[in-house]
N, C-alpha and C positions, 0 to 999 in steps of 0.2 A: 493527473493531479486535480484536485477540486479547489476552486477558488471561491471566495466569498460570494461572488455574483451568481454562482450556480446553486447555492444552498436552498433557495426557495423552491426550486423545481425538483428537489430530491427528497420526497416524502417517504417515510418508512411504509412499505406495503402492508405491514401487519397492524400498526397502530395509527398511521397517518401523521405521525410527528415529523415536523420539519425544524431545522435549526434556523433561527432568525439570523439575518445578515449581521446584526449588531450584537450577536452572542459574544460575551467576553472571551470565552475559550477559542472560538473560531477566529475572532479578530486578533487575539494574541498569537495564534498559530500562523495566520497569514502574515503578521508582522515579523515574527521570528524566522519562519521557514519559507515564506512566500506562497504557501498553500495550506489548506486545513484538512486535507484528507485525500483519499484515492477512491476512484470509482472504477468499476469494471463494466464495459459495454459490450454487448453482443447483439447483432442484428439491429443496430441503431437504437437499442433500448438498454437503459441502465439495469444491470443484473445484480449489482451489489455495491455497497458503499461502506467505507470505513473512515470515520472522522477522528481526529486527534486534537489535543490541546497540550501546550507545554504544562508540565507539572510544576509544583512548587520547588522541587529539588532540581538543581542544574543538571542537564544531560538526561532528564527524564521526560517522557511524554505520557499523556493519559488518554486512553481510548474513551471517546465520548459517545460514539454511535457506531454500530455495525449491524448490517443486515445483508442477506442474500434473498432475492425475490423468490416467492413460492414457486415451486416447479423447477427451480434452478439449483436447489440445494443438493449436495452430494456430488456435484460436478467439479469440485476443487476450486470454485470461485472464492470461497472464504480464505483458503490458503493463499491464493494469488493476491488477494487484497492485503493480507498481512505481509506477504513478501514484498509487495510494491511499496507499502508504507514503510517497512523496515529499511528497504534500500534508500528511500528518500531521507529517512531519519539518519542513517549512517552517514550519508553525504553531508548532513548538517551537524555532525559530531554528537548526536544523541546516542546514549548507551543502553537505555532501558525503556520499555513500554509497560505501563501499569494498566490493568483492566479490572473491572468489577465483574465477576462471573456469577451466574446463578444456576442452581439446580432445580428450583421449583418455579419461580416466577421469571421466566425468560422474557427479556425485552430487548429493544435495540440498544438500550443503555447498559444492559447487563447480559451479554451473550451467554449461551450455555457453557458451563465449565468444561464439559467434555470436548467441545469445539476448541476452547482455549488450550486445553491440554494437548489436543491433536496437532495444533499448529505451533507448538513449542513453548507455550507459557507454563510456568510452574507456580504452584500455590505459594502465596506469601505467608507471613505470620498470621494474618487474619484469614479465616476460611474463605471469605468471599473475594479477597484481593489476589490477583494473579500478576505475574511479571514475566516479561520476555527480555532476556539478556541479549542485546543485539551483538555484542562482541563475541559471545559464545556461539550465537546462531550463525554469524558470518563465518567464523573459523571452522565451526563444526559442519556446516552445510554449504560447501562451496557451490554446489549445483542449485542450492535454494536461494537464500537472500543474496549472496554475493553474485550468483548467476544473473538474477534479475537486475541487480545494480550494474553489472558489466554490460548486459544487453541494453540497458537504458543509456549508458554512456556511448556505446557503439552507435546507437540510433541518432545521437547528436552530432557525430563526426561526419564531415562531408565525404561523399563517395568520390573516389578517384576514377577518372575515366579509364576504360580498358585500353590495353596496349594493342597496337595494330598487329594483325596476324601475318604470317608468311614472310615473303621477301620485302614487304613494305616497311619492315623494321629498319632495314639498312638503306632505304630509299630506292632500292632497285626492285624491279618486278621481274618475274620470270615469265616469259611468253613462250609458248610452244606452238 
């Protein structure tokens, strides 16, 4: 998850845009959810970023920035970012993510609409607005969003130590 302190170091590799630490959407997200987005790191380098902000309607989030580093596109990183963000939002009782998509002028603020469609967004009433229904995504893709969410929770649980093997279980050992 991305915190406000990390924003300055996460510039879009295409346009150089960074989100300021005092950006109202980022501050609101950090206040409401405790984080403002998700990042994907490989080989100690950020390969992709997805930032969100609470929308005006309760239970809704708004995608404010999304990018995958050049050379890393097509590897499923964008889908992983959406799934990670969706898992975090579901745990915070959000139901919908709204995104502005573009067909012609693609930016980190308006990702390609083909990408949005591929990761589960549907077109809204307005041609450029897209929405991802998290309830349907979680119920319809147990291996997708729910799987990411469950793996996240599993990673937070303490690991129990292994049981001793052989005769040591009963306190006796077998010597031959």
